[in-house]
N, CA, C and O atoms as CSV, one atom per row, in Angstrom:
chain,resi,resn,atom,element,x,y,z
A,1,MET,N,N,1.135,48.096,35.374
A,1,MET,CA,C,0.256,47.911,34.246
A,1,MET,C,C,0.804,46.850,33.296
A,1,MET,O,O,0.049,46.041,32.757
A,2,ILE,N,N,2.125,46.858,33.093
A,2,ILE,CA,C,2.735,45.869,32.216
A,2,ILE,C,C,2.546,44.477,32.794
A,2,ILE,O,O,2.281,43.521,32.064
A,3,MET,N,N,2.682,44.371,34.105
A,3,MET,CA,C,2.519,43.075,34.748
A,3,MET,C,C,1.088,42.574,34.600
A,3,MET,O,O,0.866,41.379,34.409
A,4,LEU,N,N,0.121,43.473,34.686
A,4,LEU,CA,C,-1.273,43.089,34.568
A,4,LEU,C,C,-1.567,42.584,33.154
A,4,LEU,O,O,-2.232,41.562,32.990
A,5,SER,N,N,-1.083,43.283,32.145
A,5,SER,CA,C,-1.331,42.853,30.774
A,5,SER,C,C,-0.581,41.552,30.459
A,5,SER,O,O,-1.099,40.698,29.739
A,6,ARG,N,N,0.618,41.402,30.990
A,6,ARG,CA,C,1.376,40.177,30.765
A,6,ARG,C,C,0.669,38.998,31.439
A,6,ARG,O,O,0.580,37.918,30.856
A,7,ALA,N,N,0.180,39.192,32.632
A,7,ALA,CA,C,-0.535,38.130,33.353
A,7,ALA,C,C,-1.829,37.781,32.642
A,7,ALA,O,O,-2.190,36.609,32.539
A,8,SER,N,N,-2.526,38.793,32.152
A,8,SER,CA,C,-3.787,38.513,31.449
A,8,SER,C,C,-3.525,37.797,30.133
A,8,SER,O,O,-4.314,36.943,29.730
A,9,LEU,N,N,-2.438,38.128,29.461
A,9,LEU,CA,C,-2.083,37.425,28.221
A,9,LEU,C,C,-1.749,35.958,28.492
A,9,LEU,O,O,-2.151,35.080,27.728
A,10,LEU,N,N,-1.024,35.690,29.562
A,10,LEU,CA,C,-0.708,34.302,29.911
A,10,LEU,C,C,-1.965,33.521,30.263
A,10,LEU,O,O,-2.097,32.356,29.888
A,11,ALA,N,N,-2.897,34.158,30.987
A,11,ALA,CA,C,-4.152,33.497,31.338
A,11,ALA,C,C,-4.965,33.197,30.084
A,11,ALA,O,O,-5.526,32.108,29.958
A,12,CYS,N,N,-5.036,34.139,29.167
A,12,CYS,CA,C,-5.757,33.928,27.901
A,12,CYS,C,C,-5.121,32.811,27.098
A,12,CYS,O,O,-5.808,31.997,26.481
A,13,ARG,N,N,-3.816,32.787,27.118
A,13,ARG,CA,C,-3.100,31.743,26.374
A,13,ARG,C,C,-3.448,30.360,26.927
A,13,ARG,O,O,-3.684,29.429,26.157
A,14,ARG,N,N,-3.482,30.217,28.261
A,14,ARG,CA,C,-3.822,28.931,28.869
A,14,ARG,C,C,-5.248,28.523,28.528
A,14,ARG,O,O,-5.497,27.363,28.198
A,15,VAL,N,N,-6.170,29.448,28.602
A,15,VAL,CA,C,-7.571,29.153,28.318
A,15,VAL,C,C,-7.741,28.745,26.853
A,15,VAL,O,O,-8.421,27.765,26.546
A,16,LEU,N,N,-7.127,29.492,25.974
A,16,LEU,CA,C,-7.246,29.166,24.545
A,16,LEU,C,C,-6.591,27.828,24.222
A,16,LEU,O,O,-7.107,27.073,23.398
A,17,SER,N,N,-5.476,27.529,24.851
A,17,SER,CA,C,-4.812,26.263,24.563
A,17,SER,C,C,-5.650,25.084,25.036
A,17,SER,O,O,-5.730,24.066,24.348
A,18,VAL,N,N,-6.281,25.212,26.216
A,18,VAL,CA,C,-7.136,24.126,26.722
A,18,VAL,C,C,-8.347,23.944,25.825
A,18,VAL,O,O,-8.716,22.816,25.501
A,19,SER,N,N,-8.972,25.048,25.421
A,19,SER,CA,C,-10.163,24.929,24.586
A,19,SER,C,C,-9.806,24.393,23.192
A,19,SER,O,O,-10.586,23.641,22.607
A,20,ALA,N,N,-8.660,24.762,22.666
A,20,ALA,CA,C,-8.243,24.242,21.360
A,20,ALA,C,C,-8.001,22.735,21.426
A,20,ALA,O,O,-8.388,22.001,20.517
A,21,LYS,N,N,-7.362,22.278,22.499
A,21,LYS,CA,C,-7.137,20.840,22.654
A,21,LYS,C,C,-8.450,20.085,22.755
A,21,LYS,O,O,-8.594,19.009,22.176
A,22,ARG,N,N,-9.408,20.638,23.484
A,22,ARG,CA,C,-10.721,19.990,23.609
A,22,ARG,C,C,-11.436,19.961,22.270
A,22,ARG,O,O,-12.032,18.948,21.904
A,23,ASN,N,N,-11.379,21.074,21.533
A,23,ASN,CA,C,-12.058,21.126,20.237
A,23,ASN,C,C,-11.442,20.141,19.256
A,23,ASN,O,O,-12.161,19.511,18.481
A,24,ILE,N,N,-10.132,20.001,19.277
A,24,ILE,CA,C,-9.480,19.039,18.382
A,24,ILE,C,C,-9.892,17.627,18.752
A,24,ILE,O,O,-10.146,16.805,17.872
A,25,GLY,N,N,-9.961,17.335,20.053
A,25,GLY,CA,C,-10.371,16.008,20.490
A,25,GLY,C,C,-11.792,15.682,20.081
A,25,GLY,O,O,-12.071,14.557,19.667
A,26,VAL,N,N,-12.705,16.651,20.190
A,26,VAL,CA,C,-14.104,16.433,19.818
A,26,VAL,C,C,-14.237,16.334,18.308
A,26,VAL,O,O,-14.970,15.480,17.808
A,27,SER,N,N,-13.540,17.194,17.572
A,27,SER,CA,C,-13.673,17.187,16.120
A,27,SER,C,C,-13.085,15.920,15.507
A,27,SER,O,O,-13.536,15.495,14.444
A,28,ALA,N,N,-12.102,15.311,16.141
A,28,ALA,CA,C,-11.548,14.066,15.618
A,28,ALA,C,C,-12.593,12.960,15.665
A,28,ALA,O,O,-12.696,12.168,14.728
A,29,VAL,N,N,-13.370,12.894,16.746
A,29,VAL,CA,C,-14.429,11.886,16.860
A,29,VAL,C,C,-15.509,12.135,15.825
A,29,VAL,O,O,-16.004,11.195,15.203
A,30,VAL,N,N,-15.879,13.391,15.634
A,30,VAL,CA,C,-16.911,13.734,14.649
A,30,VAL,C,C,-16.453,13.376,13.243
A,30,VAL,O,O,-17.238,12.863,12.445
A,31,CYS,N,N,-15.187,13.643,12.935
A,31,CYS,CA,C,-14.656,13.325,11.598
A,31,CYS,C,C,-14.641,11.820,11.350
A,31,CYS,O,O,-14.917,11.374,10.236
A,32,GLN,N,N,-14.327,11.048,12.361
A,32,GLN,CA,C,-14.327,9.600,12.188
A,32,GLN,C,C,-15.734,9.081,11.931
A,32,GLN,O,O,-15.916,8.183,11.108
A,33,LYS,N,N,-16.730,9.626,12.616
A,33,LYS,CA,C,-18.108,9.219,12.371
A,33,LYS,C,C,-18.558,9.644,10.982
A,33,LYS,O,O,-19.303,8.919,10.322
A,34,ALA,N,N,-18.117,10.804,10.536
A,34,ALA,CA,C,-18.500,11.307,9.224
A,34,ALA,C,C,-17.908,10.467,8.109
A,34,ALA,O,O,-18.513,10.345,7.044
A,35,GLN,N,N,-16.742,9.887,8.330
A,35,GLN,CA,C,-16.118,9.071,7.288
A,35,GLN,C,C,-16.840,7.742,7.103
A,35,GLN,O,O,-16.820,7.184,6.006
A,36,THR,N,N,-17.475,7.223,8.145
A,36,THR,CA,C,-18.148,5.929,8.036
A,36,THR,C,C,-19.488,6.058,7.339
A,36,THR,O,O,-19.942,5.095,6.722
A,37,THR,N,N,-20.130,7.193,7.413
A,37,THR,CA,C,-21.406,7.392,6.736
A,37,THR,C,C,-21.236,8.445,5.660
A,37,THR,O,O,-20.457,9.386,5.809
A,38,VAL,N,N,-21.978,8.276,4.567
A,38,VAL,CA,C,-21.907,9.224,3.466
A,38,VAL,C,C,-23.078,10.186,3.609
A,38,VAL,O,O,-24.235,9.778,3.512
A,39,ALA,N,N,-22.785,11.444,3.837
A,39,ALA,CA,C,-23.831,12.441,4.035
A,39,ALA,C,C,-24.238,13.097,2.722
A,39,ALA,O,O,-25.384,13.519,2.564
A,40,ASP,N,N,-23.322,13.181,1.799
A,40,ASP,CA,C,-23.570,13.862,0.537
A,40,ASP,C,C,-24.282,12.913,-0.431
A,40,ASP,O,O,-23.770,11.821,-0.679
A,41,PRO,N,N,-25.437,13.283,-0.986
A,41,PRO,CA,C,-26.145,12.378,-1.915
A,41,PRO,C,C,-25.380,12.159,-3.225
A,41,PRO,O,O,-25.477,11.089,-3.826
A,42,ILE,N,N,-24.636,13.148,-3.661
A,42,ILE,CA,C,-23.848,13.000,-4.892
A,42,ILE,C,C,-22.734,11.978,-4.673
A,42,ILE,O,O,-22.470,11.130,-5.526
A,43,GLN,N,N,-22.093,12.078,-3.518
A,43,GLN,CA,C,-21.032,11.122,-3.195
A,43,GLN,C,C,-21.599,9.710,-3.081
A,43,GLN,O,O,-20.970,8.754,-3.534
A,44,LYS,N,N,-22.781,9.570,-2.479
A,44,LYS,CA,C,-23.416,8.263,-2.361
A,44,LYS,C,C,-23.741,7.692,-3.743
A,44,LYS,O,O,-23.547,6.502,-3.989
A,45,LEU,N,N,-24.236,8.549,-4.641
A,45,LEU,CA,C,-24.524,8.113,-6.013
A,45,LEU,C,C,-23.258,7.625,-6.703
A,45,LEU,O,O,-23.271,6.599,-7.383
A,46,PHE,N,N,-22.169,8.361,-6.526
A,46,PHE,CA,C,-20.896,7.993,-7.138
A,46,PHE,C,C,-20.419,6.639,-6.620
A,46,PHE,O,O,-19.987,5.792,-7.402
A,47,ILE,N,N,-20.494,6.436,-5.318
A,47,ILE,CA,C,-20.057,5.166,-4.725
A,47,ILE,C,C,-20.937,4.020,-5.204
A,47,ILE,O,O,-20.434,2.931,-5.479
A,48,ASP,N,N,-22.251,4.251,-5.309
A,48,ASP,CA,C,-23.159,3.213,-5.819
A,48,ASP,C,C,-22.804,2.834,-7.254
A,48,ASP,O,O,-22.827,1.655,-7.607
A,49,LYS,N,N,-22.479,3.822,-8.079
A,49,LYS,CA,C,-22.098,3.544,-9.481
A,49,LYS,C,C,-20.797,2.745,-9.560
A,49,LYS,O,O,-20.647,1.871,-10.414
A,50,ILE,N,N,-19.867,3.050,-8.671
A,50,ILE,CA,C,-18.602,2.300,-8.657
A,50,ILE,C,C,-18.858,0.845,-8.300
A,50,ILE,O,O,-18.302,-0.059,-8.925
A,51,HIS,N,N,-19.708,0.614,-7.286
A,51,HIS,CA,C,-20.033,-0.765,-6.899
A,51,HIS,C,C,-20.770,-1.493,-8.022
A,51,HIS,O,O,-20.515,-2.672,-8.270
A,52,GLU,N,N,-21.672,-0.804,-8.695
A,52,GLU,CA,C,-22.415,-1.391,-9.814
A,52,GLU,C,C,-21.465,-1.774,-10.951
A,52,GLU,O,O,-21.582,-2.858,-11.523
A,53,TYR,N,N,-20.522,-0.880,-11.278
A,53,TYR,CA,C,-19.558,-1.170,-12.341
A,53,TYR,C,C,-18.663,-2.353,-11.956
A,53,TYR,O,O,-18.314,-3.172,-12.806
A,54,SER,N,N,-18.300,-2.438,-10.691
A,54,SER,CA,C,-17.474,-3.550,-10.223
A,54,SER,C,C,-18.191,-4.879,-10.416
A,54,SER,O,O,-17.583,-5.858,-10.848
A,55,GLN,N,N,-19.484,-4.917,-10.096
A,55,GLN,CA,C,-20.257,-6.153,-10.283
A,55,GLN,C,C,-20.388,-6.500,-11.759
A,55,GLN,O,O,-20.258,-7.665,-12.135
A,56,LYS,N,N,-20.645,-5.500,-12.601
A,56,LYS,CA,C,-20.751,-5.744,-14.040
A,56,LYS,C,C,-19.424,-6.212,-14.619
A,56,LYS,O,O,-19.400,-7.074,-15.497
A,57,SER,N,N,-18.323,-5.650,-14.137
A,57,SER,CA,C,-16.997,-6.029,-14.618
A,57,SER,C,C,-16.693,-7.482,-14.285
A,57,SER,O,O,-16.132,-8.206,-15.108
A,58,LYS,N,N,-17.062,-7.912,-13.077
A,58,LYS,CA,C,-16.845,-9.314,-12.705
A,58,LYS,C,C,-17.722,-10.237,-13.536
A,58,LYS,O,O,-17.296,-11.336,-13.892
A,59,ALA,N,N,-18.935,-9.809,-13.849
A,59,ALA,CA,C,-19.843,-10.628,-14.650
A,59,ALA,C,C,-19.380,-10.723,-16.104
A,59,ALA,O,O,-19.593,-11.747,-16.754
A,60,ALA,N,N,-18.749,-9.666,-16.619
A,60,ALA,CA,C,-18.293,-9.664,-18.011
A,60,ALA,C,C,-17.104,-10.586,-18.208
A,60,ALA,O,O,-16.864,-11.033,-19.329
A,61,GLY,N,N,-16.363,-10.882,-17.177
A,61,GLY,CA,C,-15.242,-11.816,-17.295
A,61,GLY,C,C,-14.052,-11.274,-18.057
A,61,GLY,O,O,-13.422,-12.018,-18.809
A,62,GLY,N,N,-13.723,-10.009,-17.890
A,62,GLY,CA,C,-12.531,-9.447,-18.518
A,62,GLY,C,C,-12.797,-8.774,-19.848
A,62,GLY,O,O,-11.886,-8.183,-20.427
A,63,LYS,N,N,-14.024,-8.847,-20.349
A,63,LYS,CA,C,-14.359,-8.158,-21.602
A,63,LYS,C,C,-14.883,-6.770,-21.292
A,63,LYS,O,O,-14.945,-6.366,-20.131
A,64,LEU,N,N,-15.265,-6.035,-22.339
A,64,LEU,CA,C,-15.809,-4.696,-22.156
A,64,LEU,C,C,-17.141,-4.766,-21.422
A,64,LEU,O,O,-17.940,-5.669,-21.673
A,65,VAL,N,N,-17.390,-3.816,-20.510
A,65,VAL,CA,C,-18.630,-3.773,-19.745
A,65,VAL,C,C,-19.695,-3.047,-20.564
A,65,VAL,O,O,-19.436,-1.987,-21.132
A,66,ASP,N,N,-20.878,-3.622,-20.617
A,66,ASP,CA,C,-22.029,-3.068,-21.359
A,66,ASP,C,C,-21.664,-2.749,-22.810
A,66,ASP,O,O,-22.027,-1.692,-23.326
A,67,ALA,N,N,-20.960,-3.649,-23.453
A,67,ALA,CA,C,-20.523,-3.412,-24.834
A,67,ALA,C,C,-21.564,-3.926,-25.814
A,67,ALA,O,O,-22.130,-5.005,-25.636
A,68,SER,N,N,-21.805,-3.139,-26.847
A,68,SER,CA,C,-22.711,-3.554,-27.918
A,68,SER,C,C,-21.914,-4.388,-28.916
A,68,SER,O,O,-20.685,-4.331,-28.926
A,69,PRO,N,N,-22.600,-5.158,-29.754
A,69,PRO,CA,C,-21.871,-5.932,-30.770
A,69,PRO,C,C,-21.026,-5.049,-31.696
A,69,PRO,O,O,-19.976,-5.480,-32.173
A,70,ALA,N,N,-21.472,-3.833,-31.948
A,70,ALA,CA,C,-20.716,-2.923,-32.816
A,70,ALA,C,C,-19.401,-2.512,-32.147
A,70,ALA,O,O,-18.355,-2.481,-32.795
A,71,SER,N,N,-19.458,-2.197,-30.853
A,71,SER,CA,C,-18.229,-1.793,-30.174
A,71,SER,C,C,-17.273,-2.973,-29.995
A,71,SER,O,O,-16.056,-2.791,-30.015
A,72,GLU,N,N,-17.819,-4.190,-29.821
A,72,GLU,CA,C,-16.954,-5.376,-29.744
A,72,GLU,C,C,-16.285,-5.637,-31.082
A,72,GLU,O,O,-15.115,-6.020,-31.124
A,73,LYS,N,N,-17.018,-5.433,-32.189
A,73,LYS,CA,C,-16.439,-5.613,-33.524
A,73,LYS,C,C,-15.362,-4.562,-33.770
A,73,LYS,O,O,-14.308,-4.868,-34.328
A,74,LEU,N,N,-15.623,-3.327,-33.356
A,74,LEU,CA,C,-14.636,-2.264,-33.508
A,74,LEU,C,C,-13.368,-2.586,-32.730
A,74,LEU,O,O,-12.262,-2.357,-33.221
A,75,MET,N,N,-13.518,-3.113,-31.530
A,75,MET,CA,C,-12.357,-3.496,-30.710
A,75,MET,C,C,-11.573,-4.622,-31.391
A,75,MET,O,O,-10.343,-4.585,-31.438
A,76,ALA,N,N,-12.284,-5.615,-31.915
A,76,ALA,CA,C,-11.616,-6.727,-32.600
A,76,ALA,C,C,-10.879,-6.226,-33.838
A,76,ALA,O,O,-9.765,-6.670,-34.116
A,77,ASP,N,N,-11.494,-5.298,-34.590
A,77,ASP,CA,C,-10.845,-4.742,-35.782
A,77,ASP,C,C,-9.572,-3.972,-35.419
A,77,ASP,O,O,-8.554,-4.091,-36.100
A,78,GLU,N,N,-9.635,-3.191,-34.354
A,78,GLU,CA,C,-8.460,-2.425,-33.921
A,78,GLU,C,C,-7.329,-3.355,-33.467
A,78,GLU,O,O,-6.160,-3.107,-33.762
A,79,LEU,N,N,-7.684,-4.421,-32.751
A,79,LEU,CA,C,-6.651,-5.371,-32.320
A,79,LEU,C,C,-6.031,-6.095,-33.519
A,79,LEU,O,O,-4.834,-6.386,-33.529
A,80,GLU,N,N,-6.852,-6.380,-34.519
A,80,GLU,CA,C,-6.333,-7.021,-35.728
A,80,GLU,C,C,-5.398,-6.078,-36.485
A,80,GLU,O,O,-4.362,-6.504,-36.996
A,81,LYS,N,N,-5.765,-4.796,-36.555
A,81,LYS,CA,C,-4.922,-3.804,-37.235
A,81,LYS,C,C,-3.580,-3.665,-36.503
A,81,LYS,O,O,-2.533,-3.578,-37.144
A,82,ILE,N,N,-3.606,-3.645,-35.177
A,82,ILE,CA,C,-2.368,-3.557,-34.396
A,82,ILE,C,C,-1.518,-4.800,-34.613
A,82,ILE,O,O,-0.293,-4.709,-34.700
A,83,ALA,N,N,-2.163,-5.969,-34.701
A,83,ALA,CA,C,-1.431,-7.212,-34.931
A,83,ALA,C,C,-0.735,-7.188,-36.290
A,83,ALA,O,O,0.393,-7.663,-36.421
A,84,ARG,N,N,-1.404,-6.639,-37.295
A,84,ARG,CA,C,-0.783,-6.564,-38.622
A,84,ARG,C,C,0.378,-5.573,-38.643
A,84,ARG,O,O,1.438,-5.871,-39.192
A,85,VAL,N,N,0.185,-4.411,-38.055
A,85,VAL,CA,C,1.196,-3.356,-38.119
A,85,VAL,C,C,2.423,-3.711,-37.283
A,85,VAL,O,O,3.552,-3.529,-37.739
A,86,TYR,N,N,2.216,-4.216,-36.061
A,86,TYR,CA,C,3.325,-4.436,-35.142
A,86,TYR,C,C,3.723,-5.898,-34.995
A,86,TYR,O,O,4.653,-6.212,-34.252
A,87,GLY,N,N,3.046,-6.779,-35.680
A,87,GLY,CA,C,3.409,-8.187,-35.614
A,87,GLY,C,C,3.032,-8.856,-34.296
A,87,GLY,O,O,3.679,-9.815,-33.876
A,88,ALA,N,N,1.999,-8.358,-33.654
A,88,ALA,CA,C,1.560,-8.943,-32.380
A,88,ALA,C,C,0.689,-10.155,-32.660
A,88,ALA,O,O,-0.153,-10.142,-33.558
A,89,LYS,N,N,0.908,-11.202,-31.876
A,89,LYS,CA,C,0.128,-12.425,-32.071
A,89,LYS,C,C,-0.532,-12.820,-30.761
A,89,LYS,O,O,0.124,-12.842,-29.720
A,90,GLY,N,N,-1.812,-13.131,-30.798
A,90,GLY,CA,C,-2.521,-13.619,-29.620
A,90,GLY,C,C,-2.884,-12.502,-28.656
A,90,GLY,O,O,-2.796,-11.318,-28.983
A,91,ASP,N,N,-3.288,-12.903,-27.475
A,91,ASP,CA,C,-3.712,-11.945,-26.462
A,91,ASP,C,C,-2.546,-11.378,-25.669
A,91,ASP,O,O,-2.748,-10.521,-24.808
A,92,SER,N,N,-1.345,-11.833,-25.939
A,92,SER,CA,C,-0.201,-11.347,-25.166
A,92,SER,C,C,0.047,-9.859,-25.402
A,92,SER,O,O,0.696,-9.207,-24.584
A,93,PHE,N,N,-0.453,-9.321,-26.493
A,93,PHE,CA,C,-0.235,-7.916,-26.807
A,93,PHE,C,C,-1.106,-7.008,-25.938
A,93,PHE,O,O,-0.753,-5.852,-25.706
A,94,THR,N,N,-2.245,-7.522,-25.453
A,94,THR,CA,C,-3.138,-6.707,-24.634
A,94,THR,C,C,-2.796,-6.773,-23.154
A,94,THR,O,O,-3.330,-5.986,-22.371
A,95,ARG,N,N,-1.921,-7.689,-22.748
A,95,ARG,CA,C,-1.530,-7.801,-21.345
A,95,ARG,C,C,-0.310,-6.934,-21.063
A,95,ARG,O,O,0.501,-6.657,-21.947
A,96,PHE,N,N,-0.206,-6.517,-19.814
A,96,PHE,CA,C,0.942,-5.707,-19.410
A,96,PHE,C,C,2.184,-6.588,-19.377
A,96,PHE,O,O,2.115,-7.708,-18.871
A,97,PRO,N,N,3.307,-6.129,-19.891
A,97,PRO,CA,C,4.509,-6.967,-19.921
A,97,PRO,C,C,5.097,-7.177,-18.526
A,97,PRO,O,O,4.938,-6.352,-17.626
A,98,THR,N,N,5.774,-8.301,-18.385
A,98,THR,CA,C,6.468,-8.568,-17.126
A,98,THR,C,C,7.959,-8.327,-17.349
A,98,THR,O,O,8.512,-8.683,-18.390
A,99,PHE,N,N,8.583,-7.730,-16.373
A,99,PHE,CA,C,9.998,-7.399,-16.458
A,99,PHE,C,C,10.767,-8.176,-15.411
A,99,PHE,O,O,10.317,-8.310,-14.273
A,100,ASN,N,N,11.916,-8.683,-15.789
A,100,ASN,CA,C,12.807,-9.375,-14.862
A,100,ASN,C,C,14.148,-8.644,-14.877
A,100,ASN,O,O,14.909,-8.739,-15.840
A,101,PHE,N,N,14.418,-7.934,-13.826
A,101,PHE,CA,C,15.656,-7.189,-13.723
A,101,PHE,C,C,16.625,-7.936,-12.812
A,101,PHE,O,O,16.241,-8.445,-11.760
A,102,THR,N,N,17.865,-7.993,-13.226
A,102,THR,CA,C,18.896,-8.583,-12.373
A,102,THR,C,C,19.972,-7.525,-12.142
A,102,THR,O,O,20.304,-6.750,-13.039
A,103,ASP,N,N,20.496,-7.507,-10.955
A,103,ASP,CA,C,21.544,-6.551,-10.626
A,103,ASP,C,C,22.875,-7.041,-11.172
A,103,ASP,O,O,23.223,-8.208,-10.994
A,104,PRO,N,N,23.620,-6.172,-11.829
A,104,PRO,CA,C,24.935,-6.588,-12.329
A,104,PRO,C,C,25.905,-6.779,-11.169
A,104,PRO,O,O,25.760,-6.164,-10.112
A,105,GLU,N,N,26.879,-7.625,-11.380
A,105,GLU,CA,C,27.891,-7.847,-10.353
A,105,GLU,C,C,28.887,-6.696,-10.415
A,105,GLU,O,O,29.489,-6.440,-11.457
A,106,LEU,N,N,29.051,-6.015,-9.308
A,106,LEU,CA,C,29.916,-4.844,-9.256
A,106,LEU,C,C,31.304,-5.218,-8.765
A,106,LEU,O,O,31.465,-6.073,-7.894
A,107,GLU,N,N,32.296,-4.565,-9.337
A,107,GLU,CA,C,33.671,-4.782,-8.908
A,107,GLU,C,C,34.154,-3.534,-8.193
A,107,GLU,O,O,33.779,-2.424,-8.569
A,108,PRO,N,N,34.973,-3.695,-7.176
A,108,PRO,CA,C,35.468,-2.511,-6.467
A,108,PRO,C,C,36.330,-1.638,-7.374
A,108,PRO,O,O,37.082,-2.142,-8.207
A,109,VAL,N,N,36.211,-0.337,-7.203
A,109,VAL,CA,C,36.929,0.610,-8.044
A,109,VAL,C,C,38.317,0.850,-7.461
A,109,VAL,O,O,38.457,1.075,-6.259
A,110,GLY,N,N,39.335,0.802,-8.305
A,110,GLY,CA,C,40.683,1.137,-7.905
A,110,GLY,C,C,41.411,0.062,-7.131
A,110,GLY,O,O,42.483,0.327,-6.587
A,111,VAL,N,N,40.880,-1.121,-7.063
A,111,VAL,CA,C,41.530,-2.208,-6.336
A,111,VAL,C,C,41.830,-3.305,-7.341
A,111,VAL,O,O,40.932,-3.816,-8.010
A,112,SER,N,N,43.103,-3.659,-7.438
A,112,SER,CA,C,43.458,-4.755,-8.322
A,112,SER,C,C,44.161,-5.814,-7.485
A,112,SER,O,O,45.167,-5.537,-6.833
A,113,VAL,N,N,43.638,-6.996,-7.508
A,113,VAL,CA,C,44.182,-8.089,-6.718
A,113,VAL,C,C,44.584,-9.195,-7.685
A,113,VAL,O,O,43.774,-9.669,-8.481
A,114,ASP,N,N,45.837,-9.593,-7.601
A,114,ASP,CA,C,46.312,-10.705,-8.417
A,114,ASP,C,C,46.450,-11.918,-7.516
A,114,ASP,O,O,47.182,-11.889,-6.526
A,115,ILE,N,N,45.764,-12.955,-7.853
A,115,ILE,CA,C,45.845,-14.180,-7.065
A,115,ILE,C,C,46.957,-15.038,-7.673
A,115,ILE,O,O,46.896,-15.413,-8.844
A,116,LYS,N,N,47.962,-15.339,-6.867
A,116,LYS,CA,C,49.105,-16.103,-7.350
A,116,LYS,C,C,49.091,-17.488,-6.719
A,116,LYS,O,O,48.535,-17.703,-5.643
A,117,LYS,N,N,49.695,-18.375,-7.395
A,117,LYS,CA,C,49.805,-19.729,-6.866
A,117,LYS,C,C,50.834,-19.757,-5.743
A,117,LYS,O,O,51.685,-18.872,-5.650
A,118,GLU,N,N,50.755,-20.764,-4.904
A,118,GLU,CA,C,51.663,-20.882,-3.760
A,118,GLU,C,C,53.128,-20.978,-4.193
A,118,GLU,O,O,54.012,-20.457,-3.514
A,119,VAL,N,N,53.380,-21.637,-5.312
A,119,VAL,CA,C,54.752,-21.810,-5.786
A,119,VAL,C,C,55.345,-20.447,-6.135
A,119,VAL,O,O,56.491,-20.175,-5.779
A,120,GLU,N,N,54.603,-19.594,-6.814
A,120,GLU,CA,C,55.097,-18.281,-7.185
A,120,GLU,C,C,55.393,-17.442,-5.947
A,120,GLU,O,O,56.367,-16.689,-5.924
A,121,VAL,N,N,54.557,-17.568,-4.919
A,121,VAL,CA,C,54.758,-16.824,-3.685
A,121,VAL,C,C,56.037,-17.269,-3.001
A,121,VAL,O,O,56.780,-16.435,-2.483
A,122,GLU,N,N,56.309,-18.576,-2.989
A,122,GLU,CA,C,57.525,-19.096,-2.363
A,122,GLU,C,C,58.767,-18.630,-3.108
A,122,GLU,O,O,59.771,-18.288,-2.482
A,123,VAL,N,N,58.713,-18.611,-4.443
A,123,VAL,CA,C,59.850,-18.159,-5.243
A,123,VAL,C,C,60.137,-16.687,-4.964
A,123,VAL,O,O,61.296,-16.302,-4.809
A,124,GLU,N,N,59.100,-15.869,-4.900
A,124,GLU,CA,C,59.293,-14.449,-4.623
A,124,GLU,C,C,59.842,-14.229,-3.220
A,124,GLU,O,O,60.668,-13.340,-3.014
A,125,ALA,N,N,59.398,-15.023,-2.256
A,125,ALA,CA,C,59.890,-14.895,-0.878
A,125,ALA,C,C,61.373,-15.235,-0.816
A,125,ALA,O,O,62.137,-14.569,-0.117
A,126,ALA,N,N,61.787,-16.286,-1.557
A,126,ALA,CA,C,63.206,-16.658,-1.578
A,126,ALA,C,C,64.030,-15.550,-2.235
A,126,ALA,O,O,65.144,-15.274,-1.790
A,127,ALA,N,N,63.518,-14.923,-3.265
A,127,ALA,CA,C,64.236,-13.846,-3.947
A,127,ALA,C,C,64.389,-12.639,-3.029
A,127,ALA,O,O,65.425,-11.975,-3.057
A,128,GLU,N,N,63.387,-12.346,-2.225
A,128,GLU,CA,C,63.468,-11.216,-1.304
A,128,GLU,C,C,64.488,-11.485,-0.193
A,128,GLU,O,O,65.144,-10.556,0.280
A,129,GLU,N,N,64.626,-12.748,0.226
A,129,GLU,CA,C,65.608,-13.075,1.262
A,129,GLU,C,C,67.022,-12.787,0.783
A,129,GLU,O,O,67.863,-12.329,1.557
A,130,ASP,N,N,67.283,-13.052,-0.480
A,130,ASP,CA,C,68.595,-12.770,-1.029
A,130,ASP,C,C,68.855,-11.275,-1.110
A,130,ASP,O,O,70.006,-10.847,-1.025
A,131,ASP,N,N,67.840,-10.495,-1.268
A,131,ASP,CA,C,67.996,-9.056,-1.415
A,131,ASP,C,C,68.081,-8.323,-0.080
A,131,ASP,O,O,68.084,-7.092,-0.070
A,132,ASP,N,N,68.149,-9.028,1.038
A,132,ASP,CA,C,68.225,-8.403,2.352
A,132,ASP,C,C,69.619,-7.864,2.679
A,132,ASP,O,O,69.803,-7.222,3.713
A,133,ARG,N,N,70.590,-8.115,1.822
A,133,ARG,CA,C,71.945,-7.626,2.049
A,133,ARG,C,C,72.005,-6.142,1.783
A,133,ARG,O,O,71.254,-5.634,0.951
A,134,PRO,N,N,72.891,-5.427,2.478
A,134,PRO,CA,C,73.052,-4.002,2.224
A,134,PRO,C,C,73.555,-3.779,0.798
A,134,PRO,O,O,74.196,-4.655,0.216
A,135,TYR,N,N,73.267,-2.621,0.249
A,135,TYR,CA,C,73.624,-2.340,-1.153
A,135,TYR,C,C,75.115,-2.247,-1.377
A,135,TYR,O,O,75.570,-2.450,-2.503
A,136,TRP,N,N,75.913,-1.941,-0.333
A,136,TRP,CA,C,77.351,-1.809,-0.545
A,136,TRP,C,C,78.078,-3.154,-0.506
A,136,TRP,O,O,79.257,-3.241,-0.848
A,137,GLN,N,N,77.352,-4.218,-0.081
A,137,GLN,CA,C,78.007,-5.534,-0.091
A,137,GLN,C,C,77.599,-6.257,-1.362
A,137,GLN,O,O,76.428,-6.291,-1.739
A,138,PRO,N,N,78.601,-6.834,-2.009
A,138,PRO,CA,C,78.278,-7.538,-3.273
A,138,PRO,C,C,77.637,-8.873,-3.064
A,138,PRO,O,O,77.318,-9.563,-4.033
């Protein structure tokens, strides 16, 4: 009986694994087709509004989109107030700043190297030659 249930479980496992692989393969194709077309009318409306705003933004040339003269005056007044308070001049205050970072030159930790001239090296070498005598000989 144990062998029968174990064999039936293995058979079920194989069948389920094959069907799951097939379903994943089919659903991947369906999902790709669904991404290319918009089925939801709300989503389509949202995408249309984004495209419309993009066209209006390009037509405005960097200014406010669909702005009334009152809102443009309010914007100009606010920029003037900021210029007075913070000392900003021109349009450079409304642009994002550019940063230039440079990496500092790093020195190795715990290593000290003294560069000596050739003459000093020769003098030290001559001094060491004299010191090669045993300590008991004068």
